[in-house]
PyMOL Python script that loads the backbone (N, CA, C, O; Angstrom):
from pymol import cmd

cmd.read_pdbstr("""\
ATOM      1  N   UNK A   1     145.441 158.734  78.846  1.00  0.00           N
ATOM      2  CA  UNK A   1     145.926 159.807  78.018  1.00  0.00           C
ATOM      3  C   UNK A   1     147.449 159.775  78.051  1.00  0.00           C
ATOM      4  O   UNK A   1     148.046 159.697  79.125  1.00  0.00           O
ATOM      5  N   UNK A   2     148.063 159.833  76.912  1.00  0.00           N
ATOM      6  CA  UNK A   2     149.519 159.811  76.869  1.00  0.00           C
ATOM      7  C   UNK A   2     150.068 161.149  77.360  1.00  0.00           C
ATOM      8  O   UNK A   2     149.360 162.155  77.395  1.00  0.00           O
ATOM      9  N   UNK A   3     151.333 161.137  77.734  1.00  0.00           N
ATOM     10  CA  UNK A   3     151.969 162.366  78.193  1.00  0.00           C
ATOM     11  C   UNK A   3     151.998 163.413  77.092  1.00  0.00           C
ATOM     12  O   UNK A   3     151.880 164.605  77.376  1.00  0.00           O
ATOM     13  N   UNK A   4     152.153 162.987  75.824  1.00  0.00           N
ATOM     14  CA  UNK A   4     152.163 163.938  74.712  1.00  0.00           C
ATOM     15  C   UNK A   4     150.826 164.650  74.590  1.00  0.00           C
ATOM     16  O   UNK A   4     150.777 165.870  74.436  1.00  0.00           O
ATOM     17  N   UNK A   5     149.754 163.896  74.659  1.00  0.00           N
ATOM     18  CA  UNK A   5     148.418 164.496  74.548  1.00  0.00           C
ATOM     19  C   UNK A   5     148.160 165.403  75.737  1.00  0.00           C
ATOM     20  O   UNK A   5     147.637 166.507  75.586  1.00  0.00           O
ATOM     21  N   UNK A   6     148.531 164.929  76.927  1.00  0.00           N
ATOM     22  CA  UNK A   6     148.336 165.751  78.123  1.00  0.00           C
ATOM     23  C   UNK A   6     149.102 167.062  77.990  1.00  0.00           C
ATOM     24  O   UNK A   6     148.579 168.120  78.340  1.00  0.00           O
ATOM     25  N   UNK A   7     150.330 167.007  77.490  1.00  0.00           N
ATOM     26  CA  UNK A   7     151.127 168.219  77.305  1.00  0.00           C
ATOM     27  C   UNK A   7     150.459 169.171  76.318  1.00  0.00           C
ATOM     28  O   UNK A   7     150.437 170.382  76.536  1.00  0.00           O
ATOM     29  N   UNK A   8     149.920 168.629  75.246  1.00  0.00           N
ATOM     30  CA  UNK A   8     149.240 169.462  74.250  1.00  0.00           C
ATOM     31  C   UNK A   8     148.017 170.141  74.849  1.00  0.00           C
ATOM     32  O   UNK A   8     147.802 171.335  74.642  1.00  0.00           O
ATOM     33  N   UNK A   9     147.215 169.380  75.594  1.00  0.00           N
ATOM     34  CA  UNK A   9     146.011 169.940  76.220  1.00  0.00           C
ATOM     35  C   UNK A   9     146.415 170.988  77.254  1.00  0.00           C
ATOM     36  O   UNK A   9     145.806 172.055  77.333  1.00  0.00           O
ATOM     37  N   UNK A  10     147.440 170.684  78.045  1.00  0.00           N
ATOM     38  CA  UNK A  10     147.919 171.637  79.047  1.00  0.00           C
ATOM     39  C   UNK A  10     148.379 172.929  78.382  1.00  0.00           C
ATOM     40  O   UNK A  10     148.068 174.018  78.863  1.00  0.00           O
ATOM     41  N   UNK A  11     149.108 172.817  77.295  1.00  0.00           N
ATOM     42  CA  UNK A  11     149.581 174.009  76.578  1.00  0.00           C
ATOM     43  C   UNK A  11     148.414 174.861  76.081  1.00  0.00           C
ATOM     44  O   UNK A  11     148.473 176.089  76.151  1.00  0.00           O
ATOM     45  N   UNK A  12     147.367 174.227  75.586  1.00  0.00           N
ATOM     46  CA  UNK A  12     146.179 174.959  75.126  1.00  0.00           C
ATOM     47  C   UNK A  12     145.557 175.718  76.289  1.00  0.00           C
ATOM     48  O   UNK A  12     145.203 176.889  76.156  1.00  0.00           O
ATOM     49  N   UNK A  13     145.424 175.044  77.432  1.00  0.00           N
ATOM     50  CA  UNK A  13     144.813 175.662  78.612  1.00  0.00           C
ATOM     51  C   UNK A  13     145.670 176.828  79.107  1.00  0.00           C
ATOM     52  O   UNK A  13     145.141 177.894  79.423  1.00  0.00           O
ATOM     53  N   UNK A  14     146.981 176.634  79.177  1.00  0.00           N
ATOM     54  CA  UNK A  14     147.883 177.686  79.658  1.00  0.00           C
ATOM     55  C   UNK A  14     147.844 178.890  78.728  1.00  0.00           C
ATOM     56  O   UNK A  14     147.779 180.027  79.196  1.00  0.00           O
ATOM     57  N   UNK A  15     147.881 178.663  77.426  1.00  0.00           N
ATOM     58  CA  UNK A  15     147.829 179.767  76.469  1.00  0.00           C
ATOM     59  C   UNK A  15     146.522 180.542  76.588  1.00  0.00           C
ATOM     60  O   UNK A  15     146.517 181.773  76.554  1.00  0.00           O
ATOM     61  N   UNK A  16     145.412 179.815  76.729  1.00  0.00           N
ATOM     62  CA  UNK A  16     144.127 180.498  76.881  1.00  0.00           C
ATOM     63  C   UNK A  16     144.103 181.316  78.165  1.00  0.00           C
ATOM     64  O   UNK A  16     143.588 182.434  78.178  1.00  0.00           O
ATOM     65  N   UNK A  17     144.654 180.772  79.238  1.00  0.00           N
ATOM     66  CA  UNK A  17     144.700 181.508  80.509  1.00  0.00           C
ATOM     67  C   UNK A  17     145.562 182.767  80.395  1.00  0.00           C
ATOM     68  O   UNK A  17     145.250 183.787  81.010  1.00  0.00           O
ATOM     69  N   UNK A  18     146.637 182.703  79.619  1.00  0.00           N
ATOM     70  CA  UNK A  18     147.505 183.875  79.420  1.00  0.00           C
ATOM     71  C   UNK A  18     146.781 184.983  78.670  1.00  0.00           C
ATOM     72  O   UNK A  18     147.004 186.167  78.922  1.00  0.00           O
ATOM     73  N   UNK A  19     145.909 184.587  77.744  1.00  0.00           N
ATOM     74  CA  UNK A  19     145.271 185.553  76.854  1.00  0.00           C
ATOM     75  C   UNK A  19     143.855 185.941  77.243  1.00  0.00           C
ATOM     76  O   UNK A  19     143.285 186.858  76.650  1.00  0.00           O
ATOM     77  N   UNK A  20     143.276 185.269  78.222  1.00  0.00           N
ATOM     78  CA  UNK A  20     141.878 185.501  78.583  1.00  0.00           C
ATOM     79  C   UNK A  20     141.761 185.548  80.109  1.00  0.00           C
ATOM     80  O   UNK A  20     141.694 184.513  80.773  1.00  0.00           O
ATOM     81  N   UNK A  21     141.739 186.766  80.649  1.00  0.00           N
ATOM     82  CA  UNK A  21     141.725 186.953  82.104  1.00  0.00           C
ATOM     83  C   UNK A  21     140.489 186.339  82.762  1.00  0.00           C
ATOM     84  O   UNK A  21     140.573 185.832  83.880  1.00  0.00           O
ATOM     85  N   UNK A  22     139.360 186.381  82.088  1.00  0.00           N
ATOM     86  CA  UNK A  22     138.136 185.796  82.649  1.00  0.00           C
ATOM     87  C   UNK A  22     138.265 184.284  82.740  1.00  0.00           C
ATOM     88  O   UNK A  22     137.923 183.683  83.758  1.00  0.00           O
ATOM     89  N   UNK A  23     138.762 183.672  81.669  1.00  0.00           N
ATOM     90  CA  UNK A  23     138.997 182.226  81.677  1.00  0.00           C
ATOM     91  C   UNK A  23     139.933 181.852  82.812  1.00  0.00           C
ATOM     92  O   UNK A  23     139.667 180.904  83.551  1.00  0.00           O
ATOM     93  N   UNK A  24     141.027 182.587  82.956  1.00  0.00           N
ATOM     94  CA  UNK A  24     142.004 182.307  84.004  1.00  0.00           C
ATOM     95  C   UNK A  24     141.372 182.402  85.387  1.00  0.00           C
ATOM     96  O   UNK A  24     141.574 181.521  86.223  1.00  0.00           O
ATOM     97  N   UNK A  25     140.615 183.455  85.631  1.00  0.00           N
ATOM     98  CA  UNK A  25     139.972 183.629  86.936  1.00  0.00           C
ATOM     99  C   UNK A  25     138.999 182.491  87.216  1.00  0.00           C
ATOM    100  O   UNK A  25     138.960 181.961  88.326  1.00  0.00           O
ATOM    101  N   UNK A  26     138.218 182.119  86.217  1.00  0.00           N
ATOM    102  CA  UNK A  26     137.261 181.023  86.373  1.00  0.00           C
ATOM    103  C   UNK A  26     137.972 179.685  86.569  1.00  0.00           C
ATOM    104  O   UNK A  26     137.523 178.845  87.348  1.00  0.00           O
ATOM    105  N   UNK A  27     139.070 179.496  85.865  1.00  0.00           N
ATOM    106  CA  UNK A  27     139.848 178.264  85.982  1.00  0.00           C
ATOM    107  C   UNK A  27     140.374 178.080  87.407  1.00  0.00           C
ATOM    108  O   UNK A  27     140.366 176.972  87.942  1.00  0.00           O
ATOM    109  N   UNK A  28     140.828 179.169  88.008  1.00  0.00           N
ATOM    110  CA  UNK A  28     141.342 179.109  89.371  1.00  0.00           C
ATOM    111  C   UNK A  28     140.247 178.819  90.391  1.00  0.00           C
ATOM    112  O   UNK A  28     140.515 178.227  91.436  1.00  0.00           O
ATOM    113  N   UNK A  29     139.018 179.231  90.095  1.00  0.00           N
ATOM    114  CA  UNK A  29     137.898 179.024  91.023  1.00  0.00           C
ATOM    115  C   UNK A  29     137.243 177.662  90.823  1.00  0.00           C
ATOM    116  O   UNK A  29     136.981 176.952  91.793  1.00  0.00           O
ATOM    117  N   UNK A  30     136.976 177.292  89.569  1.00  0.00           N
ATOM    118  CA  UNK A  30     136.258 176.042  89.268  1.00  0.00           C
ATOM    119  C   UNK A  30     136.756 175.488  87.940  1.00  0.00           C
ATOM    120  O   UNK A  30     136.168 175.728  86.886  1.00  0.00           O
ATOM    121  N   UNK A  31     137.846 174.745  88.018  1.00  0.00           N
ATOM    122  CA  UNK A  31     138.495 174.233  86.802  1.00  0.00           C
ATOM    123  C   UNK A  31     137.578 173.308  86.015  1.00  0.00           C
ATOM    124  O   UNK A  31     137.519 173.398  84.788  1.00  0.00           O
ATOM    125  N   UNK A  32     136.869 172.431  86.693  1.00  0.00           N
ATOM    126  CA  UNK A  32     136.038 171.442  85.999  1.00  0.00           C
ATOM    127  C   UNK A  32     134.985 172.116  85.122  1.00  0.00           C
ATOM    128  O   UNK A  32     134.857 171.794  83.941  1.00  0.00           O
ATOM    129  N   UNK A  33     134.237 173.044  85.698  1.00  0.00           N
ATOM    130  CA  UNK A  33     133.190 173.738  84.924  1.00  0.00           C
ATOM    131  C   UNK A  33     133.795 174.617  83.838  1.00  0.00           C
ATOM    132  O   UNK A  33     133.274 174.685  82.725  1.00  0.00           O
ATOM    133  N   UNK A  34     134.880 175.280  84.160  1.00  0.00           N
ATOM    134  CA  UNK A  34     135.515 176.172  83.188  1.00  0.00           C
ATOM    135  C   UNK A  34     136.022 175.405  81.976  1.00  0.00           C
ATOM    136  O   UNK A  34     135.840 175.845  80.841  1.00  0.00           O
ATOM    137  N   UNK A  35     136.661 174.256  82.210  1.00  0.00           N
ATOM    138  CA  UNK A  35     137.150 173.458  81.090  1.00  0.00           C
ATOM    139  C   UNK A  35     136.003 172.945  80.231  1.00  0.00           C
ATOM    140  O   UNK A  35     136.103 172.914  79.005  1.00  0.00           O
ATOM    141  N   UNK A  36     134.916 172.544  80.876  1.00  0.00           N
ATOM    142  CA  UNK A  36     133.761 172.052  80.120  1.00  0.00           C
ATOM    143  C   UNK A  36     133.131 173.180  79.310  1.00  0.00           C
ATOM    144  O   UNK A  36     132.867 173.022  78.118  1.00  0.00           O
ATOM    145  N   UNK A  37     132.889 174.317  79.957  1.00  0.00           N
ATOM    146  CA  UNK A  37     132.179 175.413  79.304  1.00  0.00           C
ATOM    147  C   UNK A  37     133.011 176.132  78.251  1.00  0.00           C
ATOM    148  O   UNK A  37     132.473 176.579  77.238  1.00  0.00           O
ATOM    149  N   UNK A  38     134.310 176.249  78.476  1.00  0.00           N
ATOM    150  CA  UNK A  38     135.152 177.023  77.559  1.00  0.00           C
ATOM    151  C   UNK A  38     135.826 176.194  76.476  1.00  0.00           C
ATOM    152  O   UNK A  38     136.002 176.661  75.351  1.00  0.00           O
ATOM    153  N   UNK A  39     136.205 174.962  76.812  1.00  0.00           N
ATOM    154  CA  UNK A  39     136.977 174.156  75.864  1.00  0.00           C
ATOM    155  C   UNK A  39     136.329 172.818  75.541  1.00  0.00           C
ATOM    156  O   UNK A  39     136.901 172.007  74.813  1.00  0.00           O
ATOM    157  N   UNK A  40     135.135 172.587  76.080  1.00  0.00           N
ATOM    158  CA  UNK A  40     134.413 171.337  75.855  1.00  0.00           C
ATOM    159  C   UNK A  40     135.222 170.116  76.302  1.00  0.00           C
ATOM    160  O   UNK A  40     135.152 169.052  75.688  1.00  0.00           O
ATOM    161  N   UNK A  41     135.993 170.288  77.384  1.00  0.00           N
ATOM    162  CA  UNK A  41     136.730 169.180  77.981  1.00  0.00           C
ATOM    163  C   UNK A  41     135.953 168.764  79.224  1.00  0.00           C
ATOM    164  O   UNK A  41     135.855 169.525  80.187  1.00  0.00           O
ATOM    165  N   UNK A  42     135.407 167.563  79.198  1.00  0.00           N
ATOM    166  CA  UNK A  42     134.606 167.080  80.314  1.00  0.00           C
ATOM    167  C   UNK A  42     135.479 166.194  81.190  1.00  0.00           C
ATOM    168  O   UNK A  42     136.078 165.227  80.719  1.00  0.00           O
ATOM    169  N   UNK A  43     135.540 166.536  82.458  1.00  0.00           N
ATOM    170  CA  UNK A  43     136.347 165.808  83.428  1.00  0.00           C
ATOM    171  C   UNK A  43     135.445 164.796  84.131  1.00  0.00           C
ATOM    172  O   UNK A  43     134.372 165.167  84.606  1.00  0.00           O
ATOM    173  N   UNK A  44     135.847 163.542  84.209  1.00  0.00           N
ATOM    174  CA  UNK A  44     135.025 162.548  84.919  1.00  0.00           C
ATOM    175  C   UNK A  44     134.759 162.977  86.360  1.00  0.00           C
ATOM    176  O   UNK A  44     135.595 163.624  86.990  1.00  0.00           O
ATOM    177  N   UNK A  45     133.602 162.615  86.864  1.00  0.00           N
ATOM    178  CA  UNK A  45     133.193 163.050  88.202  1.00  0.00           C
ATOM    179  C   UNK A  45     134.095 162.505  89.299  1.00  0.00           C
ATOM    180  O   UNK A  45     134.114 163.053  90.401  1.00  0.00           O
ATOM    181  N   UNK A  46     134.837 161.447  89.029  1.00  0.00           N
ATOM    182  CA  UNK A  46     135.725 160.880  90.044  1.00  0.00           C
ATOM    183  C   UNK A  46     137.144 161.459  89.972  1.00  0.00           C
ATOM    184  O   UNK A  46     138.057 160.950  90.621  1.00  0.00           O
ATOM    185  N   UNK A  47     137.326 162.525  89.180  1.00  0.00           N
ATOM    186  CA  UNK A  47     138.637 163.152  89.019  1.00  0.00           C
ATOM    187  C   UNK A  47     138.572 164.578  89.554  1.00  0.00           C
ATOM    188  O   UNK A  47     137.671 165.344  89.214  1.00  0.00           O
ATOM    189  N   UNK A  48     139.547 164.919  90.399  1.00  0.00           N
ATOM    190  CA  UNK A  48     139.669 166.285  90.928  1.00  0.00           C
ATOM    191  C   UNK A  48     140.800 166.992  90.209  1.00  0.00           C
ATOM    192  O   UNK A  48     141.838 166.396  89.923  1.00  0.00           O
ATOM    193  N   UNK A  49     140.591 168.266  89.919  1.00  0.00           N
ATOM    194  CA  UNK A  49     141.628 169.077  89.294  1.00  0.00           C
ATOM    195  C   UNK A  49     141.917 170.262  90.210  1.00  0.00           C
ATOM    196  O   UNK A  49     141.004 170.959  90.652  1.00  0.00           O
ATOM    197  N   UNK A  50     143.188 170.475  90.484  1.00  0.00           N
ATOM    198  CA  UNK A  50     143.613 171.624  91.265  1.00  0.00           C
ATOM    199  C   UNK A  50     144.476 172.497  90.360  1.00  0.00           C
ATOM    200  O   UNK A  50     145.475 172.038  89.806  1.00  0.00           O
ATOM    201  N   UNK A  51     144.086 173.739  90.220  1.00  0.00           N
ATOM    202  CA  UNK A  51     144.848 174.676  89.405  1.00  0.00           C
ATOM    203  C   UNK A  51     145.576 175.623  90.351  1.00  0.00           C
ATOM    204  O   UNK A  51     144.964 176.266  91.204  1.00  0.00           O
ATOM    205  N   UNK A  52     146.880 175.695  90.186  1.00  0.00           N
ATOM    206  CA  UNK A  52     147.713 176.574  90.997  1.00  0.00           C
ATOM    207  C   UNK A  52     148.423 177.556  90.087  1.00  0.00           C
ATOM    208  O   UNK A  52     148.823 177.207  88.976  1.00  0.00           O
ATOM    209  N   UNK A  53     148.578 178.777  90.556  1.00  0.00           N
ATOM    210  CA  UNK A  53     149.320 179.763  89.783  1.00  0.00           C
ATOM    211  C   UNK A  53     150.630 180.066  90.504  1.00  0.00           C
ATOM    212  O   UNK A  53     150.631 180.494  91.658  1.00  0.00           O
ATOM    213  N   UNK A  54     151.731 179.839  89.817  1.00  0.00           N
ATOM    214  CA  UNK A  54     153.021 180.132  90.411  1.00  0.00           C
ATOM    215  C   UNK A  54     153.230 181.636  90.514  1.00  0.00           C
ATOM    216  O   UNK A  54     152.692 182.413  89.725  1.00  0.00           O
ATOM    217  N   UNK A  55     154.011 182.021  91.487  1.00  0.00           N
ATOM    218  CA  UNK A  55     154.421 183.406  91.666  1.00  0.00           C
ATOM    219  C   UNK A  55     155.945 183.413  91.761  1.00  0.00           C
ATOM    220  O   UNK A  55     156.558 182.347  91.809  1.00  0.00           O
ATOM    221  N   UNK A  56     156.559 184.573  91.789  1.00  0.00           N
ATOM    222  CA  UNK A  56     158.022 184.593  91.923  1.00  0.00           C
ATOM    223  C   UNK A  56     158.522 183.910  93.204  1.00  0.00           C
ATOM    224  O   UNK A  56     159.667 183.459  93.257  1.00  0.00           O
ATOM    225  N   UNK A  57     157.677 183.833  94.226  1.00  0.00           N
ATOM    226  CA  UNK A  57     158.114 183.227  95.489  1.00  0.00           C
ATOM    227  C   UNK A  57     157.447 181.894  95.790  1.00  0.00           C
ATOM    228  O   UNK A  57     157.785 181.255  96.786  1.00  0.00           O
ATOM    229  N   UNK A  58     156.512 181.460  94.959  1.00  0.00           N
ATOM    230  CA  UNK A  58     155.853 180.161  95.138  1.00  0.00           C
ATOM    231  C   UNK A  58     155.918 179.378  93.835  1.00  0.00           C
ATOM    232  O   UNK A  58     155.223 179.690  92.868  1.00  0.00           O
ATOM    233  N   UNK A  59     156.756 178.365  93.829  1.00  0.00           N
ATOM    234  CA  UNK A  59     156.893 177.503  92.664  1.00  0.00           C
ATOM    235  C   UNK A  59     156.371 176.124  93.021  1.00  0.00           C
ATOM    236  O   UNK A  59     156.405 175.725  94.185  1.00  0.00           O
ATOM    237  N   UNK A  60     155.884 175.391  92.019  1.00  0.00           N
ATOM    238  CA  UNK A  60     155.309 174.075  92.247  1.00  0.00           C
ATOM    239  C   UNK A  60     156.008 173.046  91.370  1.00  0.00           C
ATOM    240  O   UNK A  60     156.294 173.294  90.199  1.00  0.00           O
ATOM    241  N   UNK A  61     156.272 171.908  91.953  1.00  0.00           N
ATOM    242  CA  UNK A  61     156.828 170.781  91.219  1.00  0.00           C
ATOM    243  C   UNK A  61     155.749 169.723  91.165  1.00  0.00           C
ATOM    244  O   UNK A  61     155.288 169.252  92.205  1.00  0.00           O
ATOM    245  N   UNK A  62     155.340 169.345  89.968  1.00  0.00           N
ATOM    246  CA  UNK A  62     154.284 168.358  89.787  1.00  0.00           C
ATOM    247  C   UNK A  62     154.913 167.058  89.307  1.00  0.00           C
ATOM    248  O   UNK A  62     155.613 167.022  88.295  1.00  0.00           O
ATOM    249  N   UNK A  63     154.653 166.016  90.039  1.00  0.00           N
ATOM    250  CA  UNK A  63     155.091 164.688  89.618  1.00  0.00           C
ATOM    251  C   UNK A  63     153.943 164.069  88.831  1.00  0.00           C
ATOM    252  O   UNK A  63     152.906 163.742  89.408  1.00  0.00           O
ATOM    253  N   UNK A  64     154.112 163.906  87.528  1.00  0.00           N
ATOM    254  CA  UNK A  64     153.006 163.418  86.701  1.00  0.00           C
ATOM    255  C   UNK A  64     152.667 161.964  86.997  1.00  0.00           C
ATOM    256  O   UNK A  64     153.484 161.197  87.507  1.00  0.00           O
ATOM    257  N   UNK A  65     151.465 161.625  86.666  1.00  0.00           N
ATOM    258  CA  UNK A  65     150.973 160.268  86.832  1.00  0.00           C
ATOM    259  C   UNK A  65     151.787 159.328  85.941  1.00  0.00           C
ATOM    260  O   UNK A  65     152.171 159.690  84.829  1.00  0.00           O
ATOM    261  N   UNK A  66     152.039 158.146  86.432  1.00  0.00           N
ATOM    262  CA  UNK A  66     152.698 157.117  85.636  1.00  0.00           C
ATOM    263  C   UNK A  66     151.588 156.317  84.954  1.00  0.00           C
ATOM    264  O   UNK A  66     150.934 155.489  85.587  1.00  0.00           O
ATOM    265  N   UNK A  67     151.382 156.568  83.675  1.00  0.00           N
ATOM    266  CA  UNK A  67     150.268 155.934  82.968  1.00  0.00           C
ATOM    267  C   UNK A  67     150.419 154.426  82.863  1.00  0.00           C
ATOM    268  O   UNK A  67     149.454 153.731  82.545  1.00  0.00           O
ATOM    269  N   UNK A  68     151.613 153.911  83.125  1.00  0.00           N
ATOM    270  CA  UNK A  68     151.788 152.451  83.150  1.00  0.00           C
ATOM    271  C   UNK A  68     151.081 151.836  84.350  1.00  0.00           C
ATOM    272  O   UNK A  68     150.782 150.642  84.355  1.00  0.00           O
ATOM    273  N   UNK A  69     150.812 152.654  85.371  1.00  0.00           N
ATOM    274  CA  UNK A  69     150.146 152.167  86.582  1.00  0.00           C
ATOM    275  C   UNK A  69     148.634 152.376  86.563  1.00  0.00           C
ATOM    276  O   UNK A  69     147.949 152.020  87.521  1.00  0.00           O
ATOM    277  N   UNK A  70     148.110 152.948  85.484  1.00  0.00           N
ATOM    278  CA  UNK A  70     146.688 153.261  85.397  1.00  0.00           C
ATOM    279  C   UNK A  70     145.963 152.150  84.650  1.00  0.00           C
ATOM    280  O   UNK A  70     146.362 151.749  83.557  1.00  0.00           O
ATOM    281  N   UNK A  71     144.899 151.669  85.258  1.00  0.00           N
ATOM    282  CA  UNK A  71     144.071 150.677  84.579  1.00  0.00           C
ATOM    283  C   UNK A  71     142.909 151.401  83.902  1.00  0.00           C
ATOM    284  O   UNK A  71     142.153 152.129  84.545  1.00  0.00           O
ATOM    285  N   UNK A  72     142.783 151.188  82.614  1.00  0.00           N
ATOM    286  CA  UNK A  72     141.704 151.801  81.857  1.00  0.00           C
ATOM    287  C   UNK A  72     140.518 150.858  81.787  1.00  0.00           C
ATOM    288  O   UNK A  72     140.668 149.636  81.824  1.00  0.00           O
ATOM    289  N   UNK A  73     139.342 151.448  81.686  1.00  0.00           N
ATOM    290  CA  UNK A  73     138.156 150.632  81.484  1.00  0.00           C
ATOM    291  C   UNK A  73     138.182 150.060  80.075  1.00  0.00           C
ATOM    292  O   UNK A  73     138.929 150.535  79.219  1.00  0.00           O
ATOM    293  N   UNK A  74     137.367 149.042  79.837  1.00  0.00           N
ATOM    294  CA  UNK A  74     137.293 148.470  78.488  1.00  0.00           C
ATOM    295  C   UNK A  74     136.865 149.530  77.483  1.00  0.00           C
ATOM    296  O   UNK A  74     137.359 149.568  76.356  1.00  0.00           O
ATOM    297  N   UNK A  75     135.928 150.402  77.907  1.00  0.00           N
ATOM    298  CA  UNK A  75     135.442 151.448  77.007  1.00  0.00           C
ATOM    299  C   UNK A  75     136.567 152.416  76.662  1.00  0.00           C
ATOM    300  O   UNK A  75     136.708 152.813  75.505  1.00  0.00           O
ATOM    301  N   UNK A  76     137.374 152.803  77.662  1.00  0.00           N
ATOM    302  CA  UNK A  76     138.498 153.694  77.389  1.00  0.00           C
ATOM    303  C   UNK A  76     139.479 153.052  76.420  1.00  0.00           C
ATOM    304  O   UNK A  76     139.968 153.714  75.505  1.00  0.00           O
ATOM    305  N   UNK A  77     139.771 151.768  76.612  1.00  0.00           N
ATOM    306  CA  UNK A  77     140.686 151.072  75.711  1.00  0.00           C
ATOM    307  C   UNK A  77     140.131 151.050  74.291  1.00  0.00           C
ATOM    308  O   UNK A  77     140.877 151.236  73.330  1.00  0.00           O
ATOM    309  N   UNK A  78     138.825 150.824  74.155  1.00  0.00           N
ATOM    310  CA  UNK A  78     138.207 150.835  72.824  1.00  0.00           C
ATOM    311  C   UNK A  78     138.303 152.227  72.207  1.00  0.00           C
ATOM    312  O   UNK A  78     138.604 152.368  71.021  1.00  0.00           O
ATOM    313  N   UNK A  79     138.045 153.253  73.017  1.00  0.00           N
ATOM    314  CA  UNK A  79     138.124 154.627  72.514  1.00  0.00           C
ATOM    315  C   UNK A  79     139.531 154.951  72.041  1.00  0.00           C
ATOM    316  O   UNK A  79     139.706 155.556  70.983  1.00  0.00           O
ATOM    317  N   UNK A  80     140.537 154.552  72.814  1.00  0.00           N
ATOM    318  CA  UNK A  80     141.924 154.810  72.435  1.00  0.00           C
ATOM    319  C   UNK A  80     142.272 154.052  71.161  1.00  0.00           C
ATOM    320  O   UNK A  80     142.909 154.602  70.263  1.00  0.00           O
ATOM    321  N   UNK A  81     141.856 152.790  71.080  1.00  0.00           N
ATOM    322  CA  UNK A  81     142.124 151.985  69.888  1.00  0.00           C
ATOM    323  C   UNK A  81     141.465 152.600  68.655  1.00  0.00           C
ATOM    324  O   UNK A  81     141.975 152.471  67.542  1.00  0.00           O
ATOM    325  N   UNK A  82     140.332 153.266  68.858  1.00  0.00           N
ATOM    326  CA  UNK A  82     139.622 153.900  67.749  1.00  0.00           C
ATOM    327  C   UNK A  82     140.230 155.257  67.392  1.00  0.00           C
ATOM    328  O   UNK A  82     139.823 155.889  66.417  1.00  0.00           O
ATOM    329  N   UNK A  83     141.210 155.702  68.190  1.00  0.00           N
ATOM    330  CA  UNK A  83     141.865 156.969  67.902  1.00  0.00           C
ATOM    331  C   UNK A  83     141.120 158.179  68.397  1.00  0.00           C
ATOM    332  O   UNK A  83     141.334 159.285  67.902  1.00  0.00           O
ATOM    333  N   UNK A  84     140.231 157.986  69.386  1.00  0.00           N
ATOM    334  CA  UNK A  84     139.468 159.110  69.911  1.00  0.00           C
ATOM    335  C   UNK A  84     140.372 160.077  70.662  1.00  0.00           C
ATOM    336  O   UNK A  84     141.419 159.700  71.188  1.00  0.00           O
ATOM    337  N   UNK A  85     139.942 161.323  70.696  1.00  0.00           N
ATOM    338  CA  UNK A  85     140.714 162.363  71.375  1.00  0.00           C
ATOM    339  C   UNK A  85     140.519 162.269  72.880  1.00  0.00           C
ATOM    340  O   UNK A  85     139.604 161.587  73.342  1.00  0.00           O
ATOM    341  N   UNK A  86     141.371 162.947  73.657  1.00  0.00           N
ATOM    342  CA  UNK A  86     141.251 162.874  75.112  1.00  0.00           C
ATOM    343  C   UNK A  86     139.925 163.404  75.623  1.00  0.00           C
ATOM    344  O   UNK A  86     139.494 163.013  76.708  1.00  0.00           O
ATOM    345  N   UNK A  87     139.259 164.283  74.876  1.00  0.00           N
ATOM    346  CA  UNK A  87     137.971 164.794  75.339  1.00  0.00           C
ATOM    347  C   UNK A  87     136.881 163.741  75.190  1.00  0.00           C
ATOM    348  O   UNK A  87     135.767 163.940  75.675  1.00  0.00           O
ATOM    349  N   UNK A  88     137.182 162.621  74.525  1.00  0.00           N
ATOM    350  CA  UNK A  88     136.190 161.572  74.346  1.00  0.00           C
ATOM    351  C   UNK A  88     136.445 160.381  75.254  1.00  0.00           C
ATOM    352  O   UNK A  88     135.623 159.466  75.309  1.00  0.00           O
ATOM    353  N   UNK A  89     137.555 160.371  75.963  1.00  0.00           N
ATOM    354  CA  UNK A  89     137.855 159.246  76.836  1.00  0.00           C
ATOM    355  C   UNK A  89     136.878 159.209  78.005  1.00  0.00           C
ATOM    356  O   UNK A  89     136.436 160.248  78.496  1.00  0.00           O
ATOM    357  N   UNK A  90     136.554 158.018  78.434  1.00  0.00           N
ATOM    358  CA  UNK A  90     135.644 157.879  79.564  1.00  0.00           C
ATOM    359  C   UNK A  90     134.202 158.089  79.174  1.00  0.00           C
ATOM    360  O   UNK A  90     133.376 158.422  80.024  1.00  0.00           O
ATOM    361  N   UNK A  91     133.883 157.905  77.916  1.00  0.00           N
ATOM    362  CA  UNK A  91     132.548 158.184  77.417  1.00  0.00           C
ATOM    363  C   UNK A  91     131.473 157.366  78.117  1.00  0.00           C
ATOM    364  O   UNK A  91     130.314 157.780  78.141  1.00  0.00           O
ATOM    365  N   UNK A  92     131.820 156.230  78.683  1.00  0.00           N
ATOM    366  CA  UNK A  92     130.827 155.422  79.376  1.00  0.00           C
ATOM    367  C   UNK A  92     130.319 156.137  80.631  1.00  0.00           C
ATOM    368  O   UNK A  92     129.160 155.973  81.012  1.00  0.00           O
ATOM    369  N   UNK A  93     131.176 156.924  81.267  1.00  0.00           N
ATOM    370  CA  UNK A  93     130.771 157.672  82.457  1.00  0.00           C
ATOM    371  C   UNK A  93     130.659 159.136  82.080  1.00  0.00           C
ATOM    372  O   UNK A  93     129.572 159.646  81.806  1.00  0.00           O
ATOM    373  N   UNK A  94     131.792 159.793  82.070  1.00  0.00           N
ATOM    374  CA  UNK A  94     131.919 161.170  81.610  1.00  0.00           C
ATOM    375  C   UNK A  94     133.083 161.185  80.651  1.00  0.00           C
ATOM    376  O   UNK A  94     133.961 160.326  80.723  1.00  0.00           O
ATOM    377  N   UNK A  95     133.103 162.134  79.770  1.00  0.00           N
ATOM    378  CA  UNK A  95     134.215 162.218  78.825  1.00  0.00           C
ATOM    379  C   UNK A  95     135.353 163.008  79.440  1.00  0.00           C
ATOM    380  O   UNK A  95     135.148 163.807  80.353  1.00  0.00           O
ATOM    381  N   UNK A  96     136.562 162.778  78.928  1.00  0.00           N
ATOM    382  CA  UNK A  96     137.725 163.555  79.346  1.00  0.00           C
ATOM    383  C   UNK A  96     138.487 163.989  78.147  1.00  0.00           C
ATOM    384  O   UNK A  96     139.510 164.661  78.275  1.00  0.00           O
TER     385      UNK A  96
END
""", "prot")
cmd.dss("prot")
cmd.show_as("cartoon", "prot")
cmd.util.cbc("prot")
cmd.orient("prot")
């Protein structure tokens, strides 16, 4: 997933969390299920997601993944070449 797509997906998730207290609470407890059930974003079983909420006294700095160092499966490469969305990546195992 490119950084642009990741940013777009992140923005959608953040906006929904701002406007939907139930979604936000569920996201903090079980991000994988919440993303699947609320936004139809399926996270591969070998991927962990940690959702943190900043406070005035707790800030987080996230160093993003360097996608140049990520090896994609042949299926993922085919999906990307076909122009599939990030929710369709990893279709051979689970979608993302």
